[in-house]
C-alpha positions, -999 to +999 in steps of 0.1 A: +106+234-091+079+212-077+043+226-080+017+230-054-004+200-065+027+178-066+032+188-029-004+180-021+000+146-038+031+139-018+015+148+014-016+127+006+007+098-005+026+100+028-006+101+050-024+073+032+007+050+030+016+058+066-019+049+078-015+014+063+018+006+080+006+001+116-014-030+104+016-043+086+038-039+118+011-054+141+007-084+118+045-089+115+050-087+153+020-108+164+018-132+134-020-130+140-040-128+108-074-141+117-088-106+116-076-100+081-097-108+050-076-126+023-102-116-004-100-079+006-062-078+007-058-097-026-083-073-043-066-044-026-032-055-038-045-058-074-060-024-073-028-008-059-007-024-087-031-010-112-028+025-096+010+020-096+009+013-134-013+043-139+010+065-118+040+053-139+021+061-170+014+097-157+050+099-144+035+109-110+060+107-083+034+107-054+014+079-071+045+058-078+060+062-043+027+056-024+016+027-045+050+010-046+052+010-008+015+001-003+018-027-029+047-043-011+030-038+023-003-054+011+016-083-006+033-089+027-001-091+045-014-115+019+017-137+023+014-135+061-023-144+059-015-175+038+014-185+060-003-180+094-039-193+087 
C-alpha cells in the first residue's frame, strides 16, 4: 500500500512537471527560442539530473518520475535553443 507522503510526492511531481510542459509545447510548435536562457536551461538540466540520481538512490517513485520527464523536457529545450538560435 502506498503511504500518504508518497501520494503527496506524486501529486507534487505531477503538478511541477505539468507546469513545465506548456513551455516545451510552445517552443516545439513555434520554434521560437529567443526568450529562453541557454545558461538557465543547461544549469536546470544538470540540477534535474542530480535530483534524478538522488531520487534513484532513495528509490523514490515521485522523484524518479518527475525528474525523468523534466530532464527530457529541459534537454529538449536546450537542443531547441541551440538549433534555433
